[in-house]
N, C-alpha and C positions, 0 to 999 in steps of 0.2 A: 243670435245671428244664425240664420239658416241658409247661407249662401250656397252651400253644397249639400245635395241630398243623396247623391249616389256616387260613392268614392271607390276607386280601384287602387289598391296598393300592390306593388310588385317587389318582392324581396326573395331572392334566391340564396340558398345556403343551407346549413344544417340547423338543427333545433336551437343551438346556441345563438346563431345569427338571428333567428326569429325572436328569441327572448331579448336580445339586444335591441331589436326593432320595436319592442313594446312601448317605449316613450312616444313613438310616432302615433301608435294606436291610442294610447292614453290621452294624448293632446287633442287628437281629432275628435274623439268621443266626447271630450269635455267641451270643446269649442262648438261642435256641431252635433248635439246629442240625438237629434232625430234622423241623422244621416245613416244610410245603409252602407256598411263597409264590407267590401269584398277583398279577400287576400289571395293573391297568386303566389304560390310557393312550390317548392320541390316536393315530390311524393314522399321522399325519405323523411321529411320534416312534418308530415301531417299530424303526428302525435302532439305537436305543439298546440294544436287547437283545443286540446283537453285542458290546457293551462290558463285559458282566458275566455271571457264571455264578450270580448270587444269585437269579435269578428262575426258578422251576420251571414256571410256566405264565403265560399272559397272555391278555387279550382287549382289543379296541379299542372305544372309544366316542367318537364325534366330536360332542361337544356344541356345537361352534361352527359347525355347519352349519345350514341352514334346517330340517333334520329333527331339531332338538335334542330335542324332546319325545319323539319315537320313540326316539332314542338314550338318553335318560334312562330310558325304560321298559326298554330292553335292559339297561341297568346294573342296574335294580331286579330284574329276573327272574334275571339272572346271579348277583346277590348272594343272592337268595331261595333259589335251588335249588343253590347251590354248597356247602352244608354247612360254611360257614366258622364258626369259633369266635371269630375276631377280625377286625375291619375297621378300617383307619385311612385316613381321607380327608384330603387336603391342601387340599381346597376350602374357600373362605370364603363360599360361598353359603349363606344361612340355611336353605334348603330341603334341603340335604344331610343335616342331622341328622334331619329328618322321614323322608326316604327310607330312611336307614340304620335308623331305629327300626322301620319296618314290614317290614324284611327278616327280623327275628327273630334276628339275630346277637347272641349274648350280650354280647360286649364290643365297644363302639363308641367309637372315639377320633376326635376332630376338634377344630376350633377353636371356641372359645366366642365366637360372633358375634351371638347373639340369646338371648332368654329361652327360646325353644324348645330351642336347643342345650344350654343349661344343664340342662334337665330331661330331654332325650331321649338325650343322650350319656352313656355310662358314665363316660368321662373327658373332660370339656370342658377344652380347653387354651387358655390365653390366647394370642391372636394378637399377636406382637410383630414387626412388619415393619421396625423400626428396628435391624436387625442383619443380619449376613451371612446370606443366604437359606438356605444349608445348615443353619445353626444354627436358623433359624426352623422348618424342617421337622423337625429333630432334636428340638425341643421336644415333638413328637407322641409320641415313644417314651419320654420320661422317666417317664411313669406306669407303664410296664410293663417297662422295662429298667433295669438298673443299670450300663450301659456309659457310659464317658466319650465325649464328642464327638470324632470324628476327621474329618479332611477327606475329601471324596469320593476314592475310590481306584479306579483302573482298572488291572488287572493286565496290563501289557505288558512283555515282557522283550526287551531288545536287548543285543547283545554289547558295543557301545561307541558313544559319541557320534560323529556326523559332525564331524570336526575343523574348528574355527573357523566353525561353521555358524550361519546365521540363517534360520529358516523364516518366510516371509511368507504369511499367510492373510488376504486382504483382505475376504472376503465376510461377508454377513449373510444371515439367512433370507429366503426368498421371501415369507413372510407379512408380514415387516416392510416389505418393498418394496411389497407390495399394499396395506398400510394407510397408506402414505405416511409411514413412520417412517424417518428418516435417522439412522443411528447410527455412520457411519464417514466417513472422508475420501474424496475423489474418487479415481477410478482414476489420474488424472494425478498426484495427490499421492503415491499409493502408488508410482508409477514413480519419482518424484523421490527417495523414501526408498530405493528399491532402488539408485539411482545413488549416493547418499551412502554406503550400506553398502559397495558395491563399491569406491568410492574409499578407504574406510577399511580395505580389505584383507580384507573378509569374503567367505565363500562363501555366496551367497544362493540359497535354494530357494524356489520359488513354487508354492503349492498352492491348491486350491479345489474346490468341489463343483459339481454341475450348475447350481445357482442362480446361480453366479458367472461364467457363461460370458461375458456381455457385459463385465463388469468386467475379466476376464482378457484379453480381446481388446484392450481399450483400453490396458491395461498393456503388452502385447506390442508394440503399435503404437508406444507412446511410447518403447520401448527399442530400436526397430529400428536406430537409428544409433549405438548404444552398444557399446563393447567388452565382450563378455560371457563372457570366459574363465572367470570364477568364478560364472556364473549358471546355475542348473539349473531348467528349466521342468518341474515335476512335475504340472502340471494334467492331469487325465485318467488319470494313472498310479496313483493311489490308487483302487482299485476299490470300496472300501466304507469305512465309518467306522472299522473296526478297523485297516485299513491306514493311514488318516490318523492315528489315535492312535499307531501304531508310528512313523510319520515324525516326529510331534511329539516322541515320547520320544527319538528318535535325535538330535534337534536340540539344540544347546547353548542356543539362545534361540528362542522363538516370539514373533513380533510379529503381533498380530491386532486385531480389533475386539471390542466387546462382543457375543459370539456363542458358539455351541456349541464351536468350537475353543478359545476361551479357557478354558472349563470343563474341556475335555479336558487342556489344559496344566496346570491345577491338579491334576487327578486323576491325572496321570502324573508329578507333581512336576517339571515342566519349567520352567525360568526363563521367565517370561511377561511381556512388555511389552504391555499392552492399551491401545488408544486409545479414550478415552471422550468422548462428546459430551453428549447430553441426559440420559443415565441416571446412576444413583447408583453410583459405583464402590465405595463402602464397603459397599454391600448385596450386591454381586456378586463381589467379590474378598476373599479372606481377608486378615487383617492379617499379612503376611509379606514379608520382603525378597525372597523368590523371585518374588513376583507384584506387578508395578508398574503403576499406572494413570498414563497420560500424558493430561493434560487441559488445557483452557484455562479457568481459573477466572473466568469472567465471572459477574456477580452473579445472572444468571437461571438458571444451572444448579445442580443438576439439576432438570429440569422434567418429564421424561416420566414418566407414570403418576401422579405426585403432583398435578401442576398441569394437565397436558394429555394427550390421548390420541394426538395426532400431533405431529410436530416442526414448529417454526416455519419461516418462509421465510428468516430471516436467518442462522441456524445459526452464530452467533458462537462458540458452544462448540466448533465443529469447525475453528476457525482454529488448528490445531495447529502449534507450532514444531517442525519435524522435528529440529532440533538436540537438543531435549529427549529425543526418542526415542533418538537416537544415544548421548547421554550416559548413558542408562540401560542400555546393553548392556555 
């Protein structure tokens, strides 16, 4: 079936959001193998393109800046003159359907979030946020694809796993920090976890990105008086996100926060133990024994996004018992 030959996909968010969007790309490429797929994403997530070969072209629109209206015009004109015959937008803003309608693209798919979207979209799709986010995105392709849902997949080949290895990635995105969103335990507690793993005979690898420099330095300082025969500091040695994905795939277990590396762990089918605080683990991790959420089930969690836009000062949800992390490995 070659009904669609030139497809525009619009998905704003961080790298984790783009990884969760992969089942949409996977399905479209399988259903319409000869189609050209163009992805519109935020500039901060451009590194995602190194994780997949399913995108033929892309352009960036940074709608979360002070120039958001100019950026939206950029999106409109790119869509208008791109000669697309199908556009799929993952946005829930009611104005998206209006913008897409005036591009003149024949087939327009998006979430049904207003009366306008019901009338202006070719296929208005019910927005169900109470499910694994990748399935929420996958709902968008159901009207035009007959492919069954599959987990996000990143094609990384390694010869063998690092024996008895645990990879620690403690970081979260810089945008979370700038918005005063705390989603992970303290660097000191990460260091305590590393000590526990070493005592349990594990080979521990530590990784992180440029945003994690301060956190990594505190961890290093906390480990300065510890016997580190089985500790491998990989910070700065993974030069790009694909190399990080390769290291994750090589590891027997990944321990991380609710962050992009967690989604890479899922997409590379690596045993992942994710530490969750104020966010909803059931919406961000698939239901599988391979991917485990460790959390402190206080009555107030999860609160982030549903009840509040920043994290509270008490952070009871991040009072994580590290023995629970160890027991899940």
